[in-house]
Backbone atoms as SQL, in Angstrom:
CREATE TABLE atoms (id INTEGER PRIMARY KEY, chain TEXT, resi INTEGER, resn TEXT, atom TEXT, x REAL, y REAL, z REAL);
INSERT INTO atoms VALUES
  (1, 'A', 1, 'MET', 'N', 0.822, -1.193, 0.000),
  (2, 'A', 1, 'MET', 'CA', 0.000, 0.000, 0.000),
  (3, 'A', 1, 'MET', 'C', 0.872, 1.266, 0.000),
  (4, 'A', 2, 'ARG', 'N', 1.919, 1.227, 0.809),
  (5, 'A', 2, 'ARG', 'CA', 2.819, 2.362, 0.904),
  (6, 'A', 2, 'ARG', 'C', 3.492, 2.630, -0.454),
  (7, 'A', 3, 'ALA', 'N', 3.923, 1.565, -1.113),
  (8, 'A', 3, 'ALA', 'CA', 4.565, 1.703, -2.426),
  (9, 'A', 3, 'ALA', 'C', 3.599, 2.295, -3.442),
  (10, 'A', 4, 'LEU', 'N', 2.339, 1.877, -3.383),
  (11, 'A', 4, 'LEU', 'CA', 1.322, 2.404, -4.290),
  (12, 'A', 4, 'LEU', 'C', 1.133, 3.899, -4.071),
  (13, 'A', 5, 'PHE', 'N', 1.081, 4.319, -2.818),
  (14, 'A', 5, 'PHE', 'CA', 0.922, 5.736, -2.500),
  (15, 'A', 5, 'PHE', 'C', 2.062, 6.555, -3.094),
  (16, 'A', 6, 'PHE', 'N', 3.314, 6.127, -2.853),
  (17, 'A', 6, 'PHE', 'CA', 4.465, 6.869, -3.365),
  (18, 'A', 6, 'PHE', 'C', 4.497, 6.886, -4.889),
  (19, 'A', 7, 'THR', 'N', 4.123, 5.779, -5.498),
  (20, 'A', 7, 'THR', 'CA', 4.082, 5.723, -6.960),
  (21, 'A', 7, 'THR', 'C', 3.064, 6.716, -7.497),
  (22, 'A', 8, 'LEU', 'N', 1.867, 6.723, -6.925),
  (23, 'A', 8, 'LEU', 'CA', 0.821, 7.647, -7.372),
  (24, 'A', 8, 'LEU', 'C', 1.201, 9.096, -7.095),
  (25, 'A', 9, 'PHE', 'N', 1.769, 9.346, -5.923),
  (26, 'A', 9, 'PHE', 'CA', 2.151, 10.704, -5.555),
  (27, 'A', 9, 'PHE', 'C', 3.202, 11.265, -6.509),
  (28, 'A', 10, 'PHE', 'N', 4.271, 10.523, -6.728),
  (29, 'A', 10, 'PHE', 'CA', 5.351, 11.018, -7.576),
  (30, 'A', 10, 'PHE', 'C', 4.973, 11.030, -9.048),
  (31, 'A', 11, 'THR', 'N', 4.124, 10.102, -9.474),
  (32, 'A', 11, 'THR', 'CA', 3.643, 10.120, -10.853),
  (33, 'A', 11, 'THR', 'C', 2.801, 11.363, -11.086),
  (34, 'A', 12, 'THR', 'N', 1.928, 11.695, -10.144),
  (35, 'A', 12, 'THR', 'CA', 1.094, 12.884, -10.259),
  (36, 'A', 12, 'THR', 'C', 1.956, 14.137, -10.257),
  (37, 'A', 13, 'TYR', 'N', 2.961, 14.166, -9.394),
  (38, 'A', 13, 'TYR', 'CA', 3.844, 15.328, -9.325),
  (39, 'A', 13, 'TYR', 'C', 4.601, 15.508, -10.642),
  (40, 'A', 14, 'ALA', 'N', 5.153, 14.437, -11.153),
  (41, 'A', 14, 'ALA', 'CA', 5.903, 14.509, -12.410),
  (42, 'A', 14, 'ALA', 'C', 4.996, 14.876, -13.570),
  (43, 'A', 15, 'PHE', 'N', 3.765, 14.387, -13.550),
  (44, 'A', 15, 'PHE', 'CA', 2.810, 14.646, -14.621),
  (45, 'A', 15, 'PHE', 'C', 2.381, 16.103, -14.629),
  (46, 'A', 16, 'SER', 'N', 2.515, 16.770, -13.489),
  (47, 'A', 16, 'SER', 'CA', 1.881, 18.066, -13.354),
  (48, 'A', 16, 'SER', 'C', 2.762, 19.269, -13.692),
  (49, 'A', 17, 'GLN', 'N', 4.003, 19.100, -14.108),
  (50, 'A', 17, 'GLN', 'CA', 4.854, 20.253, -14.382),
  (51, 'A', 17, 'GLN', 'C', 5.362, 20.283, -15.820),
  (52, 'A', 18, 'ILE', 'N', 5.021, 21.352, -16.496),
  (53, 'A', 18, 'ILE', 'CA', 5.515, 21.587, -17.852),
  (54, 'A', 18, 'ILE', 'C', 6.141, 22.975, -17.859),
  (55, 'A', 19, 'SER', 'N', 7.327, 23.082, -18.428),
  (56, 'A', 19, 'SER', 'CA', 8.016, 24.368, -18.511),
  (57, 'A', 19, 'SER', 'C', 7.838, 24.971, -19.901),
  (58, 'A', 20, 'ILE', 'N', 7.542, 26.264, -19.924),
  (59, 'A', 20, 'ILE', 'CA', 7.456, 27.014, -21.176),
  (60, 'A', 20, 'ILE', 'C', 8.854, 27.558, -21.442),
  (61, 'A', 21, 'LEU', 'N', 9.403, 27.224, -22.610),
  (62, 'A', 21, 'LEU', 'CA', 10.782, 27.559, -22.946),
  (63, 'A', 21, 'LEU', 'C', 10.870, 28.571, -24.076),
  (64, 'A', 22, 'ILE', 'N', 11.819, 29.476, -23.950),
  (65, 'A', 22, 'ILE', 'CA', 12.120, 30.423, -25.019),
  (66, 'A', 22, 'ILE', 'C', 13.636, 30.458, -25.207),
  (67, 'A', 23, 'SER', 'N', 14.047, 31.055, -26.279),
  (68, 'A', 23, 'SER', 'CA', 15.477, 31.208, -26.547),
  (69, 'A', 23, 'SER', 'C', 16.101, 32.104, -25.480),
  (70, 'A', 24, 'PRO', 'N', 17.316, 31.802, -25.068),
  (71, 'A', 24, 'PRO', 'CA', 17.998, 32.686, -24.117),
  (72, 'A', 24, 'PRO', 'C', 18.168, 34.114, -24.659),
  (73, 'A', 25, 'LYS', 'N', 18.113, 34.277, -25.984),
  (74, 'A', 25, 'LYS', 'CA', 18.267, 35.590, -26.615),
  (75, 'A', 25, 'LYS', 'C', 16.984, 36.420, -26.570),
  (76, 'A', 26, 'MET', 'N', 15.845, 35.780, -26.325),
  (77, 'A', 26, 'MET', 'CA', 14.566, 36.487, -26.368),
  (78, 'A', 26, 'MET', 'C', 14.422, 37.437, -25.183),
  (79, 'A', 27, 'LYS', 'N', 13.825, 38.583, -25.440),
  (80, 'A', 27, 'LYS', 'CA', 13.676, 39.610, -24.412),
  (81, 'A', 27, 'LYS', 'C', 12.345, 39.546, -23.669),
  (82, 'A', 28, 'LEU', 'N', 11.497, 38.602, -24.010),
  (83, 'A', 28, 'LEU', 'CA', 10.203, 38.465, -23.341),
  (84, 'A', 28, 'LEU', 'C', 10.426, 38.086, -21.881),
  (85, 'A', 29, 'LYS', 'N', 9.798, 38.826, -20.973),
  (86, 'A', 29, 'LYS', 'CA', 9.992, 38.595, -19.537),
  (87, 'A', 29, 'LYS', 'C', 8.921, 37.697, -18.929),
  (88, 'A', 30, 'ASP', 'N', 7.696, 37.837, -19.408),
  (89, 'A', 30, 'ASP', 'CA', 6.616, 37.002, -18.881),
  (90, 'A', 30, 'ASP', 'C', 5.492, 36.912, -19.901),
  (91, 'A', 31, 'ILE', 'N', 4.567, 36.008, -19.626),
  (92, 'A', 31, 'ILE', 'CA', 3.430, 35.783, -20.516),
  (93, 'A', 31, 'ILE', 'C', 2.274, 35.269, -19.668),
  (94, 'A', 32, 'THR', 'N', 1.073, 35.686, -20.008),
  (95, 'A', 32, 'THR', 'CA', -0.092, 35.188, -19.275),
  (96, 'A', 32, 'THR', 'C', -0.544, 33.869, -19.897),
  (97, 'A', 33, 'GLN', 'N', -1.302, 33.137, -19.126),
  (98, 'A', 33, 'GLN', 'CA', -1.826, 31.872, -19.623),
  (99, 'A', 33, 'GLN', 'C', -2.761, 32.115, -20.810),
  (100, 'A', 34, 'LYS', 'N', -3.529, 33.192, -20.761),
  (101, 'A', 34, 'LYS', 'CA', -4.445, 33.522, -21.859),
  (102, 'A', 34, 'LYS', 'C', -3.668, 33.863, -23.134),
  (103, 'A', 35, 'ASP', 'N', -2.612, 34.669, -22.995),
  (104, 'A', 35, 'ASP', 'CA', -1.781, 35.007, -24.157),
  (105, 'A', 35, 'ASP', 'C', -1.130, 33.762, -24.746),
  (106, 'A', 36, 'LEU', 'N', -0.687, 32.863, -23.876),
  (107, 'A', 36, 'LEU', 'CA', -0.067, 31.621, -24.323),
  (108, 'A', 36, 'LEU', 'C', -1.072, 30.770, -25.100),
  (109, 'A', 37, 'ALA', 'N', -2.296, 30.678, -24.594),
  (110, 'A', 37, 'ALA', 'CA', -3.347, 29.923, -25.285),
  (111, 'A', 37, 'ALA', 'C', -3.633, 30.537, -26.653),
  (112, 'A', 38, 'ASN', 'N', -3.775, 31.850, -26.711),
  (113, 'A', 38, 'ASN', 'CA', -4.039, 32.525, -27.988),
  (114, 'A', 38, 'ASN', 'C', -2.889, 32.352, -28.975),
  (115, 'A', 39, 'LEU', 'N', -1.678, 32.343, -28.467),
  (116, 'A', 39, 'LEU', 'CA', -0.513, 32.141, -29.316),
  (117, 'A', 39, 'LEU', 'C', -0.520, 30.737, -29.914),
  (118, 'A', 40, 'TYR', 'N', -0.794, 29.730, -29.088),
  (119, 'A', 40, 'TYR', 'CA', -0.776, 28.350, -29.574),
  (120, 'A', 40, 'TYR', 'C', -1.976, 28.014, -30.452),
  (121, 'A', 41, 'LEU', 'N', -3.061, 28.773, -30.333),
  (122, 'A', 41, 'LEU', 'CA', -4.191, 28.601, -31.251),
  (123, 'A', 41, 'LEU', 'C', -4.014, 29.483, -32.488),
  (124, 'A', 42, 'LYS', 'N', -2.901, 30.179, -32.524),
  (125, 'A', 42, 'LYS', 'CA', -2.526, 31.078, -33.622),
  (126, 'A', 42, 'LYS', 'C', -3.551, 32.188, -33.850),
  (127, 'A', 43, 'LYS', 'N', -4.114, 32.666, -32.747),
  (128, 'A', 43, 'LYS', 'CA', -5.000, 33.821, -32.812),
  (129, 'A', 43, 'LYS', 'C', -4.185, 35.111, -32.766),
  (130, 'A', 44, 'VAL', 'N', -2.965, 35.022, -32.223),
  (131, 'A', 44, 'VAL', 'CA', -2.031, 36.152, -32.183),
  (132, 'A', 44, 'VAL', 'C', -0.648, 35.647, -32.589),
  (133, 'A', 45, 'THR', 'N', 0.189, 36.572, -33.037),
  (134, 'A', 45, 'THR', 'CA', 1.566, 36.207, -33.404),
  (135, 'A', 45, 'THR', 'C', 2.597, 36.976, -32.581),
  (136, 'A', 46, 'HIS', 'N', 2.139, 38.007, -31.869),
  (137, 'A', 46, 'HIS', 'CA', 3.031, 38.838, -31.061),
  (138, 'A', 46, 'HIS', 'C', 2.501, 38.920, -29.625),
  (139, 'A', 47, 'ILE', 'N', 3.416, 38.918, -28.673),
  (140, 'A', 47, 'ILE', 'CA', 3.086, 39.136, -27.268),
  (141, 'A', 47, 'ILE', 'C', 3.974, 40.283, -26.785),
  (142, 'A', 48, 'ASN', 'N', 3.350, 41.309, -26.231),
  (143, 'A', 48, 'ASN', 'CA', 4.091, 42.495, -25.762),
  (144, 'A', 48, 'ASN', 'C', 4.999, 43.056, -26.860),
  (145, 'A', 49, 'GLY', 'N', 4.518, 43.016, -28.100),
  (146, 'A', 49, 'GLY', 'CA', 5.270, 43.554, -29.227),
  (147, 'A', 49, 'GLY', 'C', 6.388, 42.661, -29.742),
  (148, 'A', 50, 'ILE', 'N', 6.505, 41.456, -29.196),
  (149, 'A', 50, 'ILE', 'CA', 7.567, 40.532, -29.600),
  (150, 'A', 50, 'ILE', 'C', 6.966, 39.390, -30.408),
  (151, 'A', 51, 'LYS', 'N', 7.505, 39.171, -31.606),
  (152, 'A', 51, 'LYS', 'CA', 7.028, 38.076, -32.454),
  (153, 'A', 51, 'LYS', 'C', 7.440, 36.741, -31.840),
  (154, 'A', 52, 'LEU', 'N', 6.501, 35.797, -31.823),
  (155, 'A', 52, 'LEU', 'CA', 6.762, 34.461, -31.294),
  (156, 'A', 52, 'LEU', 'C', 6.254, 33.410, -32.265),
  (157, 'A', 53, 'ILE', 'N', 6.999, 32.325, -32.381),
  (158, 'A', 53, 'ILE', 'CA', 6.591, 31.189, -33.209),
  (159, 'A', 53, 'ILE', 'C', 6.405, 29.991, -32.282),
  (160, 'A', 54, 'PRO', 'N', 5.156, 29.562, -32.070),
  (161, 'A', 54, 'PRO', 'CA', 4.922, 28.430, -31.168),
  (162, 'A', 54, 'PRO', 'C', 5.315, 27.102, -31.801),
  (163, 'A', 55, 'VAL', 'N', 5.880, 26.228, -30.983),
  (164, 'A', 55, 'VAL', 'CA', 6.273, 24.887, -31.410),
  (165, 'A', 55, 'VAL', 'C', 5.685, 23.899, -30.415),
  (166, 'A', 56, 'ASP', 'N', 5.028, 22.859, -30.932),
  (167, 'A', 56, 'ASP', 'CA', 4.453, 21.823, -30.078),
  (168, 'A', 56, 'ASP', 'C', 5.468, 20.729, -29.794),
  (169, 'A', 57, 'ASN', 'N', 5.264, 20.045, -28.686),
  (170, 'A', 57, 'ASN', 'CA', 6.090, 18.899, -28.326),
  (171, 'A', 57, 'ASN', 'C', 5.545, 17.669, -29.033),
  (172, 'A', 58, 'SER', 'N', 6.413, 16.866, -29.612),
  (173, 'A', 58, 'SER', 'CA', 5.965, 15.679, -30.350),
  (174, 'A', 58, 'SER', 'C', 5.565, 14.525, -29.433),
  (175, 'A', 59, 'ASN', 'N', 5.895, 14.616, -28.146),
  (176, 'A', 59, 'ASN', 'CA', 5.474, 13.604, -27.181),
  (177, 'A', 59, 'ASN', 'C', 3.981, 13.786, -26.909),
  (178, 'A', 60, 'GLN', 'N', 3.177, 12.778, -27.239),
  (179, 'A', 60, 'GLN', 'CA', 1.719, 12.889, -27.133),
  (180, 'A', 60, 'GLN', 'C', 1.245, 13.227, -25.722),
  (181, 'A', 61, 'GLN', 'N', 1.845, 12.614, -24.710),
  (182, 'A', 61, 'GLN', 'CA', 1.418, 12.862, -23.333),
  (183, 'A', 61, 'GLN', 'C', 1.649, 14.324, -22.946),
  (184, 'A', 62, 'ILE', 'N', 2.825, 14.836, -23.246),
  (185, 'A', 62, 'ILE', 'CA', 3.140, 16.232, -22.930),
  (186, 'A', 62, 'ILE', 'C', 2.253, 17.167, -23.750),
  (187, 'A', 63, 'PHE', 'N', 2.082, 16.851, -25.023),
  (188, 'A', 63, 'PHE', 'CA', 1.241, 17.640, -25.932),
  (189, 'A', 63, 'PHE', 'C', -0.184, 17.765, -25.395),
  (190, 'A', 64, 'HIS', 'N', -0.804, 16.634, -25.055),
  (191, 'A', 64, 'HIS', 'CA', -2.192, 16.659, -24.573),
  (192, 'A', 64, 'HIS', 'C', -2.312, 17.357, -23.222),
  (193, 'A', 65, 'GLU', 'N', -1.357, 17.119, -22.342),
  (194, 'A', 65, 'GLU', 'CA', -1.398, 17.768, -21.030),
  (195, 'A', 65, 'GLU', 'C', -1.290, 19.285, -21.173),
  (196, 'A', 66, 'PHE', 'N', -0.392, 19.750, -22.030),
  (197, 'A', 66, 'PHE', 'CA', -0.227, 21.184, -22.266),
  (198, 'A', 66, 'PHE', 'C', -1.535, 21.808, -22.755),
  (199, 'A', 67, 'TYR', 'N', -2.141, 21.212, -23.759),
  (200, 'A', 67, 'TYR', 'CA', -3.365, 21.789, -24.327),
  (201, 'A', 67, 'TYR', 'C', -4.543, 21.715, -23.367),
  (202, 'A', 68, 'GLN', 'N', -4.605, 20.691, -22.547),
  (203, 'A', 68, 'GLN', 'CA', -5.688, 20.616, -21.571),
  (204, 'A', 68, 'GLN', 'C', -5.522, 21.675, -20.490),
  (205, 'A', 69, 'LYS', 'N', -4.286, 21.930, -20.083),
  (206, 'A', 69, 'LYS', 'CA', -4.047, 22.900, -19.013),
  (207, 'A', 69, 'LYS', 'C', -4.058, 24.346, -19.503),
  (208, 'A', 70, 'ILE', 'N', -3.485, 24.618, -20.648),
  (209, 'A', 70, 'ILE', 'CA', -3.352, 25.994, -21.130),
  (210, 'A', 70, 'ILE', 'C', -4.513, 26.411, -22.021),
  (211, 'A', 71, 'VAL', 'N', -4.820, 25.616, -23.008),
  (212, 'A', 71, 'VAL', 'CA', -5.841, 25.980, -23.995),
  (213, 'A', 71, 'VAL', 'C', -7.233, 25.529, -23.557),
  (214, 'A', 72, 'LYS', 'N', -7.273, 24.610, -22.599),
  (215, 'A', 72, 'LYS', 'CA', -8.536, 24.078, -22.063),
  (216, 'A', 72, 'LYS', 'C', -9.330, 23.343, -23.140),
  (217, 'A', 73, 'LYS', 'N', -8.617, 22.572, -23.965),
  (218, 'A', 73, 'LYS', 'CA', -9.274, 21.776, -25.004),
  (219, 'A', 73, 'LYS', 'C', -8.839, 20.322, -24.894),
  (220, 'A', 74, 'THR', 'N', -9.804, 19.434, -25.110),
  (221, 'A', 74, 'THR', 'CA', -9.508, 18.005, -25.165),
  (222, 'A', 74, 'THR', 'C', -8.858, 17.718, -26.522),
  (223, 'A', 75, 'PRO', 'N', -8.249, 16.557, -26.680),
  (224, 'A', 75, 'PRO', 'CA', -7.678, 16.225, -27.994),
  (225, 'A', 75, 'PRO', 'C', -8.706, 16.302, -29.126),
  (226, 'A', 76, 'GLU', 'N', -9.927, 15.885, -28.851),
  (227, 'A', 76, 'GLU', 'CA', -10.979, 15.921, -29.875),
  (228, 'A', 76, 'GLU', 'C', -11.346, 17.355, -30.242),
  (229, 'A', 77, 'GLN', 'N', -11.468, 18.212, -29.236),
  (230, 'A', 77, 'GLN', 'CA', -11.794, 19.617, -29.490),
  (231, 'A', 77, 'GLN', 'C', -10.669, 20.311, -30.259),
  (232, 'A', 78, 'LEU', 'N', -9.449, 20.000, -29.897),
  (233, 'A', 78, 'LEU', 'CA', -8.301, 20.594, -30.573),
  (234, 'A', 78, 'LEU', 'C', -8.246, 20.154, -32.036),
  (235, 'A', 79, 'HIS', 'N', -8.478, 18.878, -32.276),
  (236, 'A', 79, 'HIS', 'CA', -8.496, 18.359, -33.645),
  (237, 'A', 79, 'HIS', 'C', -9.569, 19.074, -34.470),
  (238, 'A', 80, 'ALA', 'N', -10.757, 19.217, -33.903),
  (239, 'A', 80, 'ALA', 'CA', -11.854, 19.899, -34.600),
  (240, 'A', 80, 'ALA', 'C', -11.491, 21.362, -34.885),
  (241, 'A', 81, 'TYR', 'N', -10.846, 22.021, -33.939),
  (242, 'A', 81, 'TYR', 'CA', -10.431, 23.413, -34.117),
  (243, 'A', 81, 'TYR', 'C', -9.490, 23.548, -35.315),
  (244, 'A', 82, 'TRP', 'N', -8.473, 22.672, -35.388),
  (245, 'A', 82, 'TRP', 'CA', -7.499, 22.779, -36.476),
  (246, 'A', 82, 'TRP', 'C', -8.096, 22.384, -37.825),
  (247, 'A', 83, 'ILE', 'N', -8.990, 21.420, -37.834),
  (248, 'A', 83, 'ILE', 'CA', -9.672, 21.059, -39.090),
  (249, 'A', 83, 'ILE', 'C', -10.428, 22.275, -39.628),
  (250, 'A', 84, 'LYS', 'N', -11.120, 22.965, -38.735),
  (251, 'A', 84, 'LYS', 'CA', -11.884, 24.151, -39.132),
  (252, 'A', 84, 'LYS', 'C', -10.948, 25.258, -39.640),
  (253, 'A', 85, 'GLN', 'N', -9.839, 25.496, -38.938),
  (254, 'A', 85, 'GLN', 'CA', -8.886, 26.531, -39.348),
  (255, 'A', 85, 'GLN', 'C', -8.290, 26.227, -40.723),
  (256, 'A', 86, 'ILE', 'N', -7.921, 24.980, -40.923),
  (257, 'A', 86, 'ILE', 'CA', -7.330, 24.571, -42.204),
  (258, 'A', 86, 'ILE', 'C', -8.365, 24.652, -43.323),
  (259, 'A', 87, 'TYR', 'N', -9.581, 24.176, -43.048),
  (260, 'A', 87, 'TYR', 'CA', -10.651, 24.180, -44.052),
  (261, 'A', 87, 'TYR', 'C', -10.948, 25.603, -44.534),
  (262, 'A', 88, 'HIS', 'N', -10.953, 26.546, -43.607),
  (263, 'A', 88, 'HIS', 'CA', -11.250, 27.933, -43.962),
  (264, 'A', 88, 'HIS', 'C', -10.016, 28.696, -44.454),
  (265, 'A', 89, 'GLY', 'N', -8.896, 28.002, -44.575),
  (266, 'A', 89, 'GLY', 'CA', -7.686, 28.618, -45.110),
  (267, 'A', 89, 'GLY', 'C', -7.040, 29.636, -44.192),
  (268, 'A', 90, 'LYS', 'N', -7.290, 29.533, -42.897),
  (269, 'A', 90, 'LYS', 'CA', -6.760, 30.529, -41.962),
  (270, 'A', 90, 'LYS', 'C', -5.330, 30.234, -41.532),
  (271, 'A', 91, 'THR', 'N', -5.097, 29.077, -40.954),
  (272, 'A', 91, 'THR', 'CA', -3.767, 28.751, -40.444),
  (273, 'A', 91, 'THR', 'C', -3.634, 27.260, -40.183),
  (274, 'A', 92, 'LYS', 'N', -2.413, 26.830, -39.942),
  (275, 'A', 92, 'LYS', 'CA', -2.124, 25.427, -39.638),
  (276, 'A', 92, 'LYS', 'C', -1.636, 25.326, -38.198),
  (277, 'A', 93, 'PRO', 'N', -1.715, 24.142, -37.605),
  (278, 'A', 93, 'PRO', 'CA', -1.221, 23.985, -36.230),
  (279, 'A', 93, 'PRO', 'C', 0.295, 24.186, -36.161),
  (280, 'A', 94, 'PRO', 'N', 0.793, 24.475, -34.962),
  (281, 'A', 94, 'PRO', 'CA', 2.244, 24.621, -34.809),
  (282, 'A', 94, 'PRO', 'C', 2.984, 23.342, -35.194),
  (283, 'A', 95, 'LYS', 'N', 4.193, 23.514, -35.644),
  (284, 'A', 95, 'LYS', 'CA', 5.060, 22.387, -35.975),
  (285, 'A', 95, 'LYS', 'C', 5.385, 21.630, -34.688),
  (286, 'A', 96, 'ARG', 'N', 5.538, 20.301, -34.805),
  (287, 'A', 96, 'ARG', 'CA', 5.886, 19.481, -33.639),
  (288, 'A', 96, 'ARG', 'C', 7.357, 19.103, -33.692),
  (289, 'A', 97, 'LEU', 'N', 8.016, 19.238, -32.540),
  (290, 'A', 97, 'LEU', 'CA', 9.423, 18.873, -32.423),
  (291, 'A', 97, 'LEU', 'C', 9.634, 17.993, -31.196),
  (292, 'A', 98, 'SER', 'N', 10.610, 17.123, -31.276),
  (293, 'A', 98, 'SER', 'CA', 10.996, 16.328, -30.109),
  (294, 'A', 98, 'SER', 'C', 11.699, 17.252, -29.113),
  (295, 'A', 99, 'SER', 'N', 11.894, 16.768, -27.907),
  (296, 'A', 99, 'SER', 'CA', 12.591, 17.567, -26.891),
  (297, 'A', 99, 'SER', 'C', 13.992, 17.945, -27.352),
  (298, 'A', 100, 'ALA', 'N', 14.698, 16.998, -27.952),
  (299, 'A', 100, 'ALA', 'CA', 16.059, 17.267, -28.436),
  (300, 'A', 100, 'ALA', 'C', 16.052, 18.286, -29.572),
  (301, 'A', 101, 'ALA', 'N', 15.111, 18.146, -30.496),
  (302, 'A', 101, 'ALA', 'CA', 15.022, 19.084, -31.617),
  (303, 'A', 101, 'ALA', 'C', 14.636, 20.481, -31.127),
  (304, 'A', 102, 'LEU', 'N', 13.759, 20.553, -30.127),
  (305, 'A', 102, 'LEU', 'CA', 13.374, 21.848, -29.557),
  (306, 'A', 102, 'LEU', 'C', 14.588, 22.529, -28.934),
  (307, 'A', 103, 'LYS', 'N', 15.374, 21.767, -28.213),
  (308, 'A', 103, 'LYS', 'CA', 16.591, 22.285, -27.582),
  (309, 'A', 103, 'LYS', 'C', 17.497, 22.938, -28.626),
  (310, 'A', 104, 'ASN', 'N', 17.710, 22.263, -29.741),
  (311, 'A', 104, 'ASN', 'CA', 18.554, 22.808, -30.813),
  (312, 'A', 104, 'ASN', 'C', 17.900, 23.999, -31.503),
  (313, 'A', 105, 'ALA', 'N', 16.600, 23.910, -31.736),
  (314, 'A', 105, 'ALA', 'CA', 15.882, 24.986, -32.421),
  (315, 'A', 105, 'ALA', 'C', 15.894, 26.276, -31.604),
  (316, 'A', 106, 'LEU', 'N', 15.778, 26.163, -30.284),
  (317, 'A', 106, 'LEU', 'CA', 15.797, 27.350, -29.428),
  (318, 'A', 106, 'LEU', 'C', 17.143, 28.070, -29.493),
  (319, 'A', 107, 'LYS', 'N', 18.204, 27.332, -29.717),
  (320, 'A', 107, 'LYS', 'CA', 19.530, 27.938, -29.840),
  (321, 'A', 107, 'LYS', 'C', 19.666, 28.697, -31.157),
  (322, 'A', 108, 'GLN', 'N', 18.970, 28.214, -32.195),
  (323, 'A', 108, 'GLN', 'CA', 19.119, 28.780, -33.536),
  (324, 'A', 108, 'GLN', 'C', 18.105, 29.866, -33.868),
  (325, 'A', 109, 'ASN', 'N', 16.922, 29.818, -33.266),
  (326, 'A', 109, 'ASN', 'CA', 15.861, 30.757, -33.617),
  (327, 'A', 109, 'ASN', 'C', 15.356, 31.460, -32.361),
  (328, 'A', 110, 'SER', 'N', 15.610, 32.743, -32.267),
  (329, 'A', 110, 'SER', 'CA', 15.237, 33.483, -31.059),
  (330, 'A', 110, 'SER', 'C', 13.746, 33.806, -30.976),
  (331, 'A', 111, 'TYR', 'N', 12.968, 33.457, -31.990),
  (332, 'A', 111, 'TYR', 'CA', 11.529, 33.723, -31.972),
  (333, 'A', 111, 'TYR', 'C', 10.697, 32.533, -31.500),
  (334, 'A', 112, 'LEU', 'N', 11.318, 31.386, -31.319),
  (335, 'A', 112, 'LEU', 'CA', 10.572, 30.183, -30.955),
  (336, 'A', 112, 'LEU', 'C', 10.166, 30.175, -29.493),
  (337, 'A', 113, 'ILE', 'N', 9.010, 29.561, -29.247),
  (338, 'A', 113, 'ILE', 'CA', 8.544, 29.291, -27.893),
  (339, 'A', 113, 'ILE', 'C', 8.027, 27.856, -27.909),
  (340, 'A', 114, 'GLY', 'N', 8.401, 27.097, -26.908),
  (341, 'A', 114, 'GLY', 'CA', 8.004, 25.696, -26.834),
  (342, 'A', 114, 'GLY', 'C', 7.764, 25.286, -25.398),
  (343, 'A', 115, 'TYR', 'N', 7.535, 24.010, -25.202),
  (344, 'A', 115, 'TYR', 'CA', 7.284, 23.502, -23.852),
  (345, 'A', 115, 'TYR', 'C', 7.826, 22.089, -23.740),
  (346, 'A', 116, 'ASP', 'N', 8.198, 21.727, -22.511),
  (347, 'A', 116, 'ASP', 'CA', 8.745, 20.399, -22.262),
  (348, 'A', 116, 'ASP', 'C', 8.694, 20.118, -20.767),
  (349, 'A', 117, 'LYS', 'N', 8.886, 18.864, -20.431),
  (350, 'A', 117, 'LYS', 'CA', 9.008, 18.468, -19.028),
  (351, 'A', 117, 'LYS', 'C', 10.482, 18.327, -18.708),
  (352, 'A', 118, 'ASN', 'N', 10.868, 18.807, -17.554),
  (353, 'A', 118, 'ASN', 'CA', 12.245, 18.685, -17.075),
  (354, 'A', 118, 'ASN', 'C', 13.286, 19.097, -18.113),
  (355, 'A', 119, 'PRO', 'N', 13.174, 20.305, -18.664),
  (356, 'A', 119, 'PRO', 'CA', 14.143, 20.714, -19.688),
  (357, 'A', 119, 'PRO', 'C', 15.534, 20.899, -19.092),
  (358, 'A', 120, 'LYS', 'N', 16.520, 20.559, -19.882),
  (359, 'A', 120, 'LYS', 'CA', 17.912, 20.691, -19.446),
  (360, 'A', 120, 'LYS', 'C', 18.505, 22.032, -19.897),
  (361, 'A', 121, 'THR', 'N', 17.954, 22.591, -20.968),
  (362, 'A', 121, 'THR', 'CA', 18.470, 23.859, -21.478),
  (363, 'A', 121, 'THR', 'C', 17.310, 24.759, -21.864),
  (364, 'A', 122, 'GLY', 'N', 17.637, 25.990, -22.208),
  (365, 'A', 122, 'GLY', 'CA', 16.621, 26.951, -22.611),
  (366, 'A', 122, 'GLY', 'C', 16.251, 27.848, -21.444),
  (367, 'A', 123, 'LYS', 'N', 15.665, 28.953, -21.768),
  (368, 'A', 123, 'LYS', 'CA', 15.223, 29.911, -20.760),
  (369, 'A', 123, 'LYS', 'C', 13.778, 29.568, -20.392),
  (370, 'A', 124, 'ILE', 'N', 13.536, 29.291, -19.121),
  (371, 'A', 124, 'ILE', 'CA', 12.188, 28.933, -18.674),
  (372, 'A', 124, 'ILE', 'C', 11.415, 30.215, -18.408),
  (373, 'A', 125, 'LEU', 'N', 10.351, 30.404, -19.168),
  (374, 'A', 125, 'LEU', 'CA', 9.514, 31.594, -19.036),
  (375, 'A', 125, 'LEU', 'C', 8.496, 31.420, -17.924),
  (376, 'A', 126, 'MET', 'N', 7.933, 30.225, -17.829),
  (377, 'A', 126, 'MET', 'CA', 6.981, 29.917, -16.764),
  (378, 'A', 126, 'MET', 'C', 6.868, 28.413, -16.611),
  (379, 'A', 127, 'THR', 'N', 6.362, 27.979, -15.470),
  (380, 'A', 127, 'THR', 'CA', 6.127, 26.565, -15.218),
  (381, 'A', 127, 'THR', 'C', 4.649, 26.374, -14.946),
  (382, 'A', 128, 'ILE', 'N', 4.078, 25.383, -15.598),
  (383, 'A', 128, 'ILE', 'CA', 2.657, 25.068, -15.448),
  (384, 'A', 128, 'ILE', 'C', 2.549, 23.842, -14.565),
  (385, 'A', 129, 'ARG', 'N', 1.754, 23.944, -13.549),
  (386, 'A', 129, 'ARG', 'CA', 1.563, 22.810, -12.630),
  (387, 'A', 129, 'ARG', 'C', 0.227, 22.168, -12.849);
């Protein structure tokens, strides 16, 4: 029973933290959850006058957790949203990158913003619990 408790506790803790990452060169100091949601739904392209290019995590678990916490959409709702956007010729979903590819991309492109669990590099803009 004790082992089950610790497993559930630490699994929940690990599941609950996602870091929002930006390039160390970026001058953005903070971002609201609403602005982040609008950015990832591609309703806006600039935050506080700074151009940002959102990048999704290719890990399905991290991807779904991020969208449920920030955008407040289930995978089905998100899929329907992007189908509608594409059908009407408005925009496409953000590109998906692995954690390693995101790490490299953040070094090369100062406009990128991404998210990951337990990142080893990059400037952490905020942590989502």
